[in-house]
N, CA and C atoms as a LAMMPS dump frame, in Angstrom:
ITEM: TIMESTEP
0
ITEM: NUMBER OF ATOMS
207
ITEM: BOX BOUNDS ff ff ff
-5.0000000000000000e+02 5.0000000000000000e+02
-5.0000000000000000e+02 5.0000000000000000e+02
-5.0000000000000000e+02 5.0000000000000000e+02
ITEM: ATOMS id mol type element x y z
1 1 1 N -2.973 8.056 13.322
2 1 2 C -2.818 6.77 12.674
3 1 3 C -1.525 6.71 11.858
4 2 1 N -1.359 7.626 10.927
5 2 2 C -0.167 7.607 10.089
6 2 3 C 0.839 8.63 10.59
7 3 1 N 2.09 8.421 10.236
8 3 2 C 3.121 9.393 10.569
9 3 3 C 2.904 10.654 9.749
10 4 1 N 3.331 11.783 10.291
11 4 2 C 3.286 13.01 9.496
12 4 3 C 4.38 12.93 8.441
13 5 1 N 4.229 13.663 7.329
14 5 2 C 5.267 13.623 6.291
15 5 3 C 6.64 14.014 6.806
16 6 1 N 6.69 14.872 7.827
17 6 2 C 7.984 15.301 8.355
18 6 3 C 8.722 14.19 9.09
19 7 1 N 7.975 13.234 9.682
20 7 2 C 8.622 12.18 10.455
21 7 3 C 8.738 10.868 9.683
22 8 1 N 8.163 10.79 8.504
23 8 2 C 8.172 9.567 7.717
24 8 3 C 9.136 9.729 6.544
25 9 1 N 10.209 8.946 6.49
26 9 2 C 11.164 9.096 5.386
27 9 3 C 10.612 8.649 4.044
28 10 1 N 9.539 7.888 4.031
29 10 2 C 8.95 7.4 2.783
30 10 3 C 7.787 8.293 2.372
31 11 1 N 8.085 9.533 2.064
32 11 2 C 7.056 10.499 1.72
33 11 3 C 6.884 10.591 0.218
34 12 1 N 5.943 11.399 -0.17
35 12 2 C 5.658 11.602 -1.584
36 12 3 C 6.931 11.962 -2.337
37 13 1 N 7.092 11.369 -3.489
38 13 2 C 8.26 11.637 -4.303
39 13 3 C 9.382 10.638 -4.115
40 14 1 N 9.289 9.791 -3.107
41 14 2 C 10.3 8.772 -2.896
42 14 3 C 10.172 7.73 -3.996
43 15 1 N 11.267 7.336 -4.596
44 15 2 C 11.237 6.299 -5.616
45 15 3 C 11.931 5.046 -5.1
46 16 1 N 11.549 3.92 -5.649
47 16 2 C 12.07 2.627 -5.21
48 16 3 C 12.466 1.8 -6.423
49 17 1 N 13.376 0.88 -6.21
50 17 2 C 13.782 -0.031 -7.276
51 17 3 C 12.596 -0.917 -7.653
52 18 1 N 12.505 -1.262 -8.92
53 18 2 C 11.438 -2.139 -9.376
54 18 3 C 11.583 -3.511 -8.731
55 19 1 N 10.464 -4.14 -8.458
56 19 2 C 10.457 -5.504 -7.955
57 19 3 C 9.143 -6.144 -8.345
58 20 1 N 9.103 -7.464 -8.261
59 20 2 C 7.852 -8.181 -8.498
60 20 3 C 7.617 -9.119 -7.316
61 21 1 N 6.342 -9.448 -7.093
62 21 2 C 5.966 -10.316 -5.982
63 21 3 C 4.707 -11.078 -6.351
64 22 1 N 4.535 -12.236 -5.753
65 22 2 C 3.34 -13.036 -5.999
66 22 3 C 2.116 -12.337 -5.409
67 23 1 N 0.993 -12.443 -6.114
68 23 2 C -0.279 -11.908 -5.635
69 23 3 C -1.323 -13.006 -5.733
70 24 1 N -2.465 -12.749 -5.143
71 24 2 C -3.594 -13.646 -5.312
72 24 3 C -3.986 -13.621 -6.78
73 25 1 N -4.208 -14.752 -7.348
74 25 2 C -4.523 -14.823 -8.773
75 25 3 C -3.306 -15.256 -9.557
76 26 1 N -3.398 -15.131 -10.856
77 26 2 C -2.341 -15.641 -11.725
78 26 3 C -1.265 -14.616 -12.091
79 27 1 N -1.537 -13.349 -11.87
80 27 2 C -0.628 -12.305 -12.335
81 27 3 C 0.23 -11.773 -11.18
82 28 1 N 1.565 -11.699 -11.347
83 28 2 C 2.4 -11.156 -10.28
84 28 3 C 2.286 -9.627 -10.223
85 29 1 N 2.515 -9.068 -9.052
86 29 2 C 2.587 -7.616 -8.885
87 29 3 C 3.95 -7.164 -9.361
88 30 1 N 4.011 -6.083 -10.118
89 30 2 C 5.28 -5.49 -10.519
90 30 3 C 5.194 -3.99 -10.275
91 31 1 N 6.102 -3.476 -9.466
92 31 2 C 6.05 -2.067 -9.086
93 31 3 C 6.109 -1.156 -10.305
94 32 1 N 6.979 -1.446 -11.257
95 32 2 C 7.137 -0.574 -12.425
96 32 3 C 5.874 -0.54 -13.291
97 33 1 N 5.014 -1.521 -13.178
98 33 2 C 3.825 -1.576 -14.001
99 33 3 C 2.629 -0.849 -13.427
100 34 1 N 2.787 -0.152 -12.304
101 34 2 C 1.663 0.53 -11.666
102 34 3 C 1.294 1.777 -12.45
103 35 1 N 0.035 1.903 -12.844
104 35 2 C -0.376 3.094 -13.591
105 35 3 C -0.633 4.302 -12.683
106 36 1 N -0.804 4.068 -11.392
107 36 2 C -1.168 5.14 -10.468
108 36 3 C 0.01 6.079 -10.202
109 37 1 N -0.329 7.292 -9.861
110 37 2 C 0.681 8.274 -9.492
111 37 3 C 1.336 7.878 -8.172
112 38 1 N 0.541 7.324 -7.257
113 38 2 C 1.03 6.857 -5.964
114 38 3 C 0.639 5.396 -5.794
115 39 1 N 1.43 4.674 -5.043
116 39 2 C 1.129 3.276 -4.759
117 39 3 C 1.296 3.036 -3.267
118 40 1 N 0.306 2.404 -2.663
119 40 2 C 0.377 2.004 -1.266
120 40 3 C 0.562 0.495 -1.246
121 41 1 N 1.645 0.04 -0.662
122 41 2 C 1.882 -1.393 -0.518
123 41 3 C 1.536 -1.786 0.906
124 42 1 N 0.667 -2.738 1.031
125 42 2 C 0.205 -3.18 2.348
126 42 3 C 0.474 -4.665 2.467
127 43 1 N 1.289 -5.037 3.428
128 43 2 C 1.633 -6.43 3.673
129 43 3 C 1.061 -6.844 5.019
130 44 1 N 0.636 -8.063 5.12
131 44 2 C 0.153 -8.575 6.401
132 44 3 C 0.546 -10.04 6.517
133 45 1 N 0.766 -10.511 7.75
134 45 2 C 1.304 -11.856 7.934
135 45 3 C 0.298 -12.984 7.749
136 46 1 N -0.986 -12.736 8.041
137 46 2 C -1.947 -13.829 7.98
138 46 3 C -3.355 -13.275 7.794
139 47 1 N -4.133 -13.92 6.929
140 47 2 C -5.52 -13.519 6.701
141 47 3 C -6.386 -13.767 7.923
142 48 1 N -7.422 -12.942 8.037
143 48 2 C -8.482 -13.126 9.028
144 48 3 C -7.999 -13.134 10.477
145 49 1 N -7.019 -12.293 10.767
146 49 2 C -6.619 -12.086 12.15
147 49 3 C -7.118 -10.709 12.561
148 50 1 N -7.377 -10.462 13.846
149 50 2 C -7.962 -9.186 14.264
150 50 3 C -7.162 -7.952 13.835
151 51 1 N -5.866 -7.983 14.011
152 51 2 C -5.054 -6.823 13.642
153 51 3 C -5.052 -6.563 12.152
154 52 1 N -4.876 -7.611 11.373
155 52 2 C -4.851 -7.456 9.925
156 52 3 C -6.207 -6.997 9.397
157 53 1 N -7.271 -7.536 9.95
158 53 2 C -8.607 -7.142 9.531
159 53 3 C -8.854 -5.668 9.848
160 54 1 N -8.461 -5.219 11.028
161 54 2 C -8.632 -3.821 11.42
162 54 3 C -7.864 -2.897 10.484
163 55 1 N -6.623 -3.253 10.165
164 55 2 C -5.828 -2.428 9.258
165 55 3 C -6.419 -2.432 7.853
166 56 1 N -6.904 -3.563 7.39
167 56 2 C -7.514 -3.629 6.059
168 56 3 C -8.748 -2.742 5.982
169 57 1 N -9.559 -2.754 7.01
170 57 2 C -10.75 -1.902 7.051
171 57 3 C -10.337 -0.43 7.038
172 58 1 N -9.285 -0.091 7.756
173 58 2 C -8.812 1.3 7.78
174 58 3 C -8.371 1.74 6.382
175 59 1 N -7.66 0.876 5.657
176 59 2 C -7.265 1.204 4.29
177 59 3 C -8.485 1.399 3.399
178 60 1 N -9.473 0.543 3.546
179 60 2 C -10.695 0.67 2.755
180 60 3 C -11.377 2.01 3.034
181 61 1 N -11.435 2.4 4.302
182 61 2 C -12.09 3.649 4.656
183 61 3 C -11.302 4.874 4.196
184 62 1 N -9.999 4.747 4.05
185 62 2 C -9.161 5.85 3.575
186 62 3 C -9.083 5.932 2.053
187 63 1 N -9.64 4.968 1.358
188 63 2 C -9.538 4.902 -0.101
189 63 3 C -9.94 6.211 -0.792
190 64 1 N -11.035 6.854 -0.392
191 64 2 C -11.379 8.129 -1.037
192 64 3 C -10.268 9.194 -0.903
193 65 1 N -9.569 9.183 0.231
194 65 2 C -8.48 10.131 0.412
195 65 3 C -7.295 9.776 -0.481
196 66 1 N -7.032 8.484 -0.668
197 66 2 C -5.97 8.07 -1.581
198 66 3 C -6.309 8.505 -2.999
199 67 1 N -7.559 8.345 -3.41
200 67 2 C -7.976 8.746 -4.752
201 67 3 C -7.824 10.251 -4.966
202 68 1 N -8.096 11.027 -3.923
203 68 2 C -8.032 12.486 -4.034
204 68 3 C -6.608 13.023 -4.033
205 69 1 N -5.657 12.224 -3.579
206 69 2 C -4.259 12.696 -3.472
207 69 3 C -3.64 12.917 -4.841
């Protein structure tokens, strides 16, 4: 499913410039404000489409592994 760390240039320890983006709700997302050690950003083009739904479910199922990292 995911690339191995050796083939993915965006591996642990990679830093990015701060940015903000609109989110559902009233509060914008701001990268610098993340309290987590790691952040997974997941973008999708449209709600309730088969591909996006499948990927969202996969992220949900991987959540325990993200917490353990």
